[in-house]
N, C-alpha and C positions, 0 to 999 in steps of 0.2 A: 504493500500499498505507500502512498505519497502521500505525504503531509499537503493540506490544502493552505496557501497564500491568501488572504482577504485581495479580493481589487479595490483598486483605489476609486474606482466608481462605485457610488455608493446610493442607492436610494432612499430616500427621505420622507417620500408622503407620494399617498396615490390619491386622486380626488376625482370621482364620478362625478361627473359632471350633467351627463345624460344617458338614459335607459331604455329606450323602448323592444319591447319583445311580444310581436303576435303572431298568429298561425295563419298563412294562407292556400288555402282550397279551394282550385277551381271548379269551374261548374261541369269540367270532365277531366274525373279521376285515374292517372295514369296510373300504370300494373302495377309500377314500382317506384319506388321515390329516388329522387333525383340523387345522382352523387354528387354533381358541385352546383354550387350556385353562384353567382355574380356577387364578388366582394370589391367595391374600393375602399380604399385607405389614402386617408388625409394625413399629412403631421406636419408641425411646426419644431422647432427647438428656439428657447427665446433666453435669453442671456443679458443681462447688461454691458455694457461697454467693459468699465470698471471692474467686474465683479463675475469673470468668465467661468469661476470654477463652481457657482450655483446656477444651475437653469434647469429649466421645463422641457418636456416634448408632452405635447400636448396631440392627442393623436385621435381623430374620428375615425368610425369604420362602419360601412351598412354592407350588409349581406342581402342578398336576396330584394331588393328597393328597384329595379329595372320595369321597364313597362312588362315585359313577358314573366312576368314573377310564375316562378312554379310553384309546388305544392311543397308546404314546408314553413322555416321559421322566415318572420322577417325583422331583422335587427337594427336597431341604430345606436351606437352608442359612443360616448366621447368620454372621455380620460385624460386628467392633467395628472404628469409624474413629477415631482420634484427631486433634484438629481444634486450632487455633490462628489467634485471631485476631491479626496486629499491625496493628501503630499506633491501636489502639482509639480512644485517647483523639481521636482526629483525626476518630472516626463517630458519627454520635448515636443514639440507641436504635433508631430502627427500623432504619438499614443493621443495624446488630448482631443485631435478630432476624431481618430478611431474611436475613444471612450463616449464623445458627444455626439456620434451616428450612429455606428453601427452597433455598438454595444445597449446605448441605452436605449435608443428605438426596438431593440429585441427582448431588452427588457419590458419596454411597453406594452408589448403588442403581446411579452408572455402573460403580462398581467389582465389584460383584455382577454387572453382565452380562458386562464382562471375566473375572470368574474363572469364570461359566457355560458362558461362548463356550469358552474355552479347556481346561477340564476336559472338555465332553464333543464336541470335533471328531474323536476316534476312536470315538465309540460309532456305536449301529445308523444313529440316524438323521442323523449329522454334528451340527456345532455347535448349539447349542440358543442360540436369539436372544430373550432377554428384552421385551416390547414396550413400548413407551415407555410411560409411566406418571405419568398426571395428577398433580404433584405438591401441585397447590392442591389438591386433592379430599382427599389424601390427609390433608394436614393439616386438611381442615376435618373429614373423617370423623373424624380423631384426635379432636380437640375435641369432638367429640359424644359419643365412648365416654368419656372424660375428666368431660363434662359431666355423663353421668349417674350415673357411679361418685363424685361427688362428693356427688350428693341421695342417694344409697343411704345 
């Protein structure tokens, strides 16, 4: 076994800003449950210029909210996760950037996954398990949208 060390990235608090879970049943019931749903996720990483070691990741996630809803859950959730990077003076900029993006977003998505699983466990279809999310692609897509907004 290996002794574990704490990460310099520490989750301080999670605030649930909004949660809506409903069940959609189409007029024509399919023979089987859908294996996937449309999932939309947006996020912001917020910190002040004079204090970048304390920051907030704000996530908004929607499941099955499009025009062509499928049988199953329709979900909207908004969560704020507050983080602190301890011992930041021992880290270079690249490590701090990775902690603030990849690590913090992954932890925040994990918190949403936990909230949704616990909330839906007593609903008609049982626990909803948010599928794995490619955080690297999510970051690239966000960068593209920010790039196109800056050009406008």
